N, CA and C atoms as a LAMMPS dump frame, in Angstrom:
ITEM: TIMESTEP
0
ITEM: NUMBER OF ATOMS
318
ITEM: BOX BOUNDS ff ff ff
-5.0000000000000000e+02 5.0000000000000000e+02
-5.0000000000000000e+02 5.0000000000000000e+02
-5.0000000000000000e+02 5.0000000000000000e+02
ITEM: ATOMS id mol type element x y z
1 1 1 N 53.578 -413.043 -152.074
2 1 2 C 53.671 -412.945 -150.638
3 1 3 C 54.562 -411.752 -150.323
4 2 1 N 54.048 -410.797 -149.595
5 2 2 C 54.779 -409.574 -149.272
6 2 3 C 55.409 -409.714 -147.887
7 3 1 N 56.601 -410.273 -147.819
8 3 2 C 57.255 -410.564 -146.537
9 3 3 C 57.684 -409.315 -145.792
10 4 1 N 57.84 -408.195 -146.476
11 4 2 C 58.275 -406.98 -145.79
12 4 3 C 57.22 -406.476 -144.807
13 5 1 N 55.981 -406.934 -144.957
14 5 2 C 54.906 -406.524 -144.049
15 5 3 C 54.798 -407.431 -142.826
16 6 1 N 55.609 -408.468 -142.769
17 6 2 C 55.565 -409.419 -141.663
18 6 3 C 56.269 -408.853 -140.438
19 7 1 N 55.87 -409.343 -139.26
20 7 2 C 56.53 -408.923 -138.022
21 7 3 C 57.771 -409.764 -137.785
22 8 1 N 58.609 -409.293 -136.889
23 8 2 C 59.818 -410.009 -136.516
24 8 3 C 59.444 -411.386 -135.972
25 9 1 N 60.11 -412.423 -136.429
26 9 2 C 59.848 -413.818 -136.052
27 9 3 C 58.433 -414.271 -136.422
28 10 1 N 57.842 -413.669 -137.457
29 10 2 C 56.508 -414.052 -137.904
30 10 3 C 56.481 -415.455 -138.474
31 11 1 N 55.282 -416.014 -138.567
32 11 2 C 55.106 -417.362 -139.117
33 11 3 C 54.101 -417.303 -140.255
34 12 1 N 54.404 -418.006 -141.321
35 12 2 C 53.513 -418.088 -142.483
36 12 3 C 53.215 -419.557 -142.726
37 13 1 N 51.937 -419.927 -142.636
38 13 2 C 51.502 -421.287 -142.964
39 13 3 C 51.023 -421.272 -144.413
40 14 1 N 51.493 -422.22 -145.195
41 14 2 C 51.174 -422.256 -146.62
42 14 3 C 50.47 -423.572 -146.944
43 15 1 N 49.266 -423.465 -147.501
44 15 2 C 48.511 -424.652 -147.9
45 15 3 C 47.703 -424.305 -149.148
46 16 1 N 47.325 -425.311 -149.884
47 16 2 C 46.456 -425.095 -151.025
48 16 3 C 47.178 -424.57 -152.238
49 17 1 N 47.047 -423.329 -152.496
50 17 2 C 47.62 -422.637 -153.643
51 17 3 C 46.725 -422.718 -154.871
52 18 1 N 45.43 -422.824 -154.655
53 18 2 C 44.504 -422.93 -155.782
54 18 3 C 44.628 -421.736 -156.726
55 19 1 N 45.016 -420.579 -156.187
56 19 2 C 45.158 -419.396 -157.034
57 19 3 C 46.313 -419.535 -158.024
58 20 1 N 47.189 -420.5 -157.803
59 20 2 C 48.364 -420.691 -158.651
60 20 3 C 48.169 -421.77 -159.71
61 21 1 N 47.162 -422.603 -159.577
62 21 2 C 47.015 -423.792 -160.405
63 21 3 C 47.059 -423.521 -161.903
64 22 1 N 46.371 -422.494 -162.352
65 22 2 C 46.244 -422.275 -163.791
66 22 3 C 47.117 -421.143 -164.324
67 23 1 N 48.05 -420.66 -163.519
68 23 2 C 48.927 -419.588 -163.978
69 23 3 C 50.039 -420.15 -164.853
70 24 1 N 50.385 -419.423 -165.909
71 24 2 C 51.518 -419.82 -166.737
72 24 3 C 52.831 -419.58 -165.998
73 25 1 N 52.866 -418.49 -165.216
74 25 2 C 54.051 -418.185 -164.424
75 25 3 C 53.602 -418.024 -162.979
76 26 1 N 54.081 -418.904 -162.122
77 26 2 C 53.677 -418.889 -160.724
78 26 3 C 54.232 -417.673 -160
79 27 1 N 53.45 -417.16 -159.059
80 27 2 C 53.88 -416.023 -158.269
81 27 3 C 54.77 -416.52 -157.14
82 28 1 N 55.643 -415.665 -156.667
83 28 2 C 56.556 -416.06 -155.611
84 28 3 C 56.654 -415.004 -154.527
85 29 1 N 57.619 -415.176 -153.663
86 29 2 C 57.856 -414.253 -152.562
87 29 3 C 58.548 -413.01 -153.101
88 30 1 N 58.025 -411.845 -152.723
89 30 2 C 58.68 -410.583 -153.064
90 30 3 C 59.462 -410.119 -151.839
91 31 1 N 60.591 -409.528 -152.067
92 31 2 C 61.439 -409.025 -150.997
93 31 3 C 61.816 -410.156 -150.037
94 32 1 N 62.358 -411.238 -150.582
95 32 2 C 62.702 -412.392 -149.77
96 32 3 C 63.799 -412.107 -148.757
97 33 1 N 64.501 -411.012 -148.906
98 33 2 C 65.497 -410.625 -147.921
99 33 3 C 64.849 -410.384 -146.557
100 34 1 N 63.568 -410.005 -146.552
101 34 2 C 62.827 -409.818 -145.3
102 34 3 C 62.715 -411.118 -144.517
103 35 1 N 62.672 -412.247 -145.219
104 35 2 C 62.606 -413.542 -144.537
105 35 3 C 63.837 -413.715 -143.651
106 36 1 N 64.982 -413.298 -144.155
107 36 2 C 66.223 -413.399 -143.389
108 36 3 C 66.264 -412.339 -142.287
109 37 1 N 66.051 -411.076 -142.647
110 37 2 C 66.151 -409.991 -141.672
111 37 3 C 65.176 -410.146 -140.511
112 38 1 N 63.972 -410.571 -140.83
113 38 2 C 62.932 -410.68 -139.791
114 38 3 C 62.826 -412.078 -139.202
115 39 1 N 63.691 -413.01 -139.658
116 39 2 C 63.698 -414.386 -139.163
117 39 3 C 62.305 -415 -139.241
118 40 1 N 61.716 -414.901 -140.413
119 40 2 C 60.362 -415.401 -140.654
120 40 3 C 60.406 -416.904 -140.913
121 41 1 N 59.459 -417.614 -140.332
122 41 2 C 59.347 -419.064 -140.517
123 41 3 C 58.215 -419.328 -141.509
124 42 1 N 58.511 -420.001 -142.62
125 42 2 C 57.517 -420.352 -143.634
126 42 3 C 57.446 -421.873 -143.698
127 43 1 N 56.235 -422.413 -143.525
128 43 2 C 56.082 -423.866 -143.55
129 43 3 C 54.828 -424.255 -144.311
130 44 1 N 54.993 -425.178 -145.226
131 44 2 C 53.857 -425.716 -145.952
132 44 3 C 53.271 -426.915 -145.221
133 45 1 N 51.987 -427.156 -145.438
134 45 2 C 51.357 -428.337 -144.86
135 45 3 C 50.22 -428.795 -145.752
136 46 1 N 49.851 -430.055 -145.603
137 46 2 C 48.707 -430.602 -146.326
138 46 3 C 47.774 -431.269 -145.327
139 47 1 N 46.592 -431.548 -145.772
140 47 2 C 45.603 -432.204 -144.925
141 47 3 C 46.114 -433.567 -144.453
142 48 1 N 46.956 -434.194 -145.255
143 48 2 C 47.456 -435.524 -144.907
144 48 3 C 48.366 -435.505 -143.676
145 49 1 N 48.941 -434.344 -143.358
146 49 2 C 49.762 -434.229 -142.151
147 49 3 C 48.932 -434.452 -140.892
148 50 1 N 47.625 -434.21 -140.987
149 50 2 C 46.744 -434.274 -139.814
150 50 3 C 45.629 -435.3 -139.976
151 51 1 N 45.738 -436.128 -141.001
152 51 2 C 44.669 -437.08 -141.301
153 51 3 C 44.418 -438.05 -140.151
154 52 1 N 45.425 -438.365 -139.39
155 52 2 C 45.263 -439.281 -138.253
156 52 3 C 44.354 -438.698 -137.166
157 53 1 N 44.148 -437.387 -137.176
158 53 2 C 43.286 -436.733 -136.187
159 53 3 C 41.827 -436.622 -136.639
160 54 1 N 41.532 -437.049 -137.861
161 54 2 C 40.198 -436.878 -138.429
162 54 3 C 39.09 -437.547 -137.615
163 55 1 N 39.233 -438.785 -137.148
164 55 2 C 38.157 -439.389 -136.344
165 55 3 C 37.851 -438.585 -135.076
166 56 1 N 38.884 -438.093 -134.422
167 56 2 C 38.683 -437.275 -133.22
168 56 3 C 37.956 -435.968 -133.573
169 57 1 N 38.346 -435.371 -134.702
170 57 2 C 37.689 -434.156 -135.172
171 57 3 C 36.205 -434.408 -135.443
172 58 1 N 35.889 -435.505 -136.132
173 58 2 C 34.487 -435.826 -136.433
174 58 3 C 33.659 -435.985 -135.172
175 59 1 N 34.183 -436.675 -134.176
176 59 2 C 33.465 -436.839 -132.909
177 59 3 C 33.132 -435.483 -132.301
178 60 1 N 34.084 -434.585 -132.328
179 60 2 C 33.895 -433.268 -131.734
180 60 3 C 32.93 -432.405 -132.542
181 61 1 N 33.19 -432.285 -133.826
182 61 2 C 32.419 -431.347 -134.644
183 61 3 C 30.986 -431.818 -134.883
184 62 1 N 30.775 -433.111 -135.049
185 62 2 C 29.412 -433.6 -135.257
186 62 3 C 28.546 -433.364 -134.022
187 63 1 N 29.137 -433.489 -132.86
188 63 2 C 28.421 -433.177 -131.616
189 63 3 C 28.022 -431.705 -131.604
190 64 1 N 28.951 -430.827 -131.975
191 64 2 C 28.662 -429.387 -132.002
192 64 3 C 27.578 -429.047 -133.026
193 65 1 N 27.604 -429.705 -134.174
194 65 2 C 26.578 -429.452 -135.199
195 65 3 C 25.206 -429.887 -134.68
196 66 1 N 25.131 -431.078 -134.079
197 66 2 C 23.859 -431.567 -133.527
198 66 3 C 23.325 -430.638 -132.445
199 67 1 N 24.219 -430.054 -131.652
200 67 2 C 23.815 -429.155 -130.568
201 67 3 C 23.556 -427.734 -131.053
202 68 1 N 23.768 -427.465 -132.331
203 68 2 C 23.542 -426.137 -132.883
204 68 3 C 24.64 -425.135 -132.57
205 69 1 N 25.773 -425.608 -132.082
206 69 2 C 26.892 -424.718 -131.758
207 69 3 C 27.702 -424.332 -132.994
208 70 1 N 27.595 -425.136 -134.037
209 70 2 C 28.261 -424.844 -135.31
210 70 3 C 27.22 -424.955 -136.409
211 71 1 N 27.179 -423.947 -137.263
212 71 2 C 26.307 -423.997 -138.441
213 71 3 C 27.212 -423.949 -139.674
214 72 1 N 26.872 -424.721 -140.683
215 72 2 C 27.661 -424.69 -141.898
216 72 3 C 26.806 -424.144 -143.032
217 73 1 N 27.467 -423.592 -144.02
218 73 2 C 26.79 -422.922 -145.13
219 73 3 C 27.013 -423.732 -146.395
220 74 1 N 25.959 -423.911 -147.155
221 74 2 C 26.048 -424.579 -148.446
222 74 3 C 25.591 -423.615 -149.531
223 75 1 N 26.323 -423.564 -150.614
224 75 2 C 25.95 -422.772 -151.781
225 75 3 C 25.459 -423.776 -152.82
226 76 1 N 24.165 -423.792 -153.081
227 76 2 C 23.566 -424.822 -153.926
228 76 3 C 23.181 -424.244 -155.286
229 77 1 N 23.725 -424.846 -156.333
230 77 2 C 23.342 -424.511 -157.701
231 77 3 C 22.354 -425.578 -158.16
232 78 1 N 21.241 -425.17 -158.711
233 78 2 C 20.187 -426.093 -159.152
234 78 3 C 20.37 -426.454 -160.619
235 79 1 N 20.492 -427.736 -160.907
236 79 2 C 20.536 -428.223 -162.281
237 79 3 C 21.938 -428.36 -162.841
238 80 1 N 22.13 -429.426 -163.598
239 80 2 C 23.417 -429.698 -164.217
240 80 3 C 23.849 -428.559 -165.145
241 81 1 N 22.88 -427.885 -165.75
242 81 2 C 23.196 -426.777 -166.653
243 81 3 C 23.901 -425.631 -165.928
244 82 1 N 23.782 -425.567 -164.589
245 82 2 C 24.449 -424.527 -163.803
246 82 3 C 25.747 -425.021 -163.16
247 83 1 N 26.126 -426.259 -163.465
248 83 2 C 27.327 -426.842 -162.867
249 83 3 C 28.606 -426.128 -163.234
250 84 1 N 28.748 -425.789 -164.508
251 84 2 C 29.968 -425.121 -164.951
252 84 3 C 30.107 -423.755 -164.282
253 85 1 N 29.019 -423.006 -164.229
254 85 2 C 29.057 -421.689 -163.572
255 85 3 C 29.396 -421.829 -162.093
256 86 1 N 28.889 -422.873 -161.439
257 86 2 C 29.203 -423.113 -160.028
258 86 3 C 30.684 -423.412 -159.856
259 87 1 N 31.242 -424.205 -160.76
260 87 2 C 32.664 -424.542 -160.688
261 87 3 C 33.525 -423.298 -160.898
262 88 1 N 33.204 -422.521 -161.902
263 88 2 C 33.956 -421.288 -162.174
264 88 3 C 33.823 -420.331 -160.994
265 89 1 N 32.62 -420.221 -160.446
266 89 2 C 32.409 -419.357 -159.288
267 89 3 C 33.205 -419.794 -158.078
268 90 1 N 33.322 -421.103 -157.891
269 90 2 C 34.083 -421.629 -156.765
270 90 3 C 35.558 -421.257 -156.884
271 91 1 N 36.11 -421.377 -158.093
272 91 2 C 37.525 -421.071 -158.282
273 91 3 C 37.808 -419.58 -158.322
274 92 1 N 36.785 -418.762 -158.455
275 92 2 C 37.003 -417.312 -158.463
276 92 3 C 36.476 -416.643 -157.195
277 93 1 N 36.062 -417.455 -156.215
278 93 2 C 35.681 -416.906 -154.912
279 93 3 C 34.259 -416.374 -154.81
280 94 1 N 33.377 -416.781 -155.71
281 94 2 C 32.008 -416.265 -155.678
282 94 3 C 31.054 -417.085 -154.821
283 95 1 N 31.437 -418.298 -154.469
284 95 2 C 30.536 -419.108 -153.651
285 95 3 C 30.812 -418.861 -152.171
286 96 1 N 29.86 -419.25 -151.339
287 96 2 C 30.013 -419.148 -149.887
288 96 3 C 29.818 -420.545 -149.323
289 97 1 N 30.76 -421.02 -148.52
290 97 2 C 30.627 -422.339 -147.909
291 97 3 C 30.885 -423.456 -148.904
292 98 1 N 30.226 -424.567 -148.669
293 98 2 C 30.39 -425.765 -149.499
294 98 3 C 29.578 -425.602 -150.786
295 99 1 N 30.21 -425.772 -151.922
296 99 2 C 29.523 -425.649 -153.212
297 99 3 C 28.924 -426.992 -153.607
298 100 1 N 27.644 -426.997 -153.937
299 100 2 C 26.964 -428.208 -154.397
300 100 3 C 26.214 -427.907 -155.685
301 101 1 N 26.102 -428.914 -156.526
302 101 2 C 25.264 -428.841 -157.721
303 101 3 C 24.228 -429.948 -157.609
304 102 1 N 22.978 -429.574 -157.507
305 102 2 C 21.895 -430.555 -157.399
306 102 3 C 21.414 -430.879 -158.815
307 103 1 N 21.599 -432.131 -159.206
308 103 2 C 21.211 -432.568 -160.542
309 103 3 C 19.768 -433.056 -160.52
310 104 1 N 19.399 -433.779 -159.471
311 104 2 C 18.047 -434.339 -159.368
312 104 3 C 17.691 -434.415 -157.886
313 105 1 N 16.507 -434.002 -157.525
314 105 2 C 16.102 -433.974 -156.106
315 105 3 C 15.546 -435.313 -155.618
316 106 1 N 15.57 -436.352 -156.435
317 106 2 C 15.03 -437.649 -156.015
318 106 3 C 15.949 -438.365 -155.068
């Protein structure tokens, strides 16, 4: 995270960190003195912080999907033999949208 490029009183939301999962040495903040000088606010969050809002979200988004106001993208890999490649592609940013592996069309 390059904090020196942040604006004064900037905010950084931190979630996920999938890019860090398999690293032997985790990456950190560079030039952390910028956090102090620029009074930057850094806050982590998880989906569980907002889980109580999920039913309301579903009501809203499902209506939009039915009305065609929101379209979602699925990246479909055909066959179990392509499952590993789909998984590797997902973790390296090669898929678009929701990744699925179709094992059987029945």
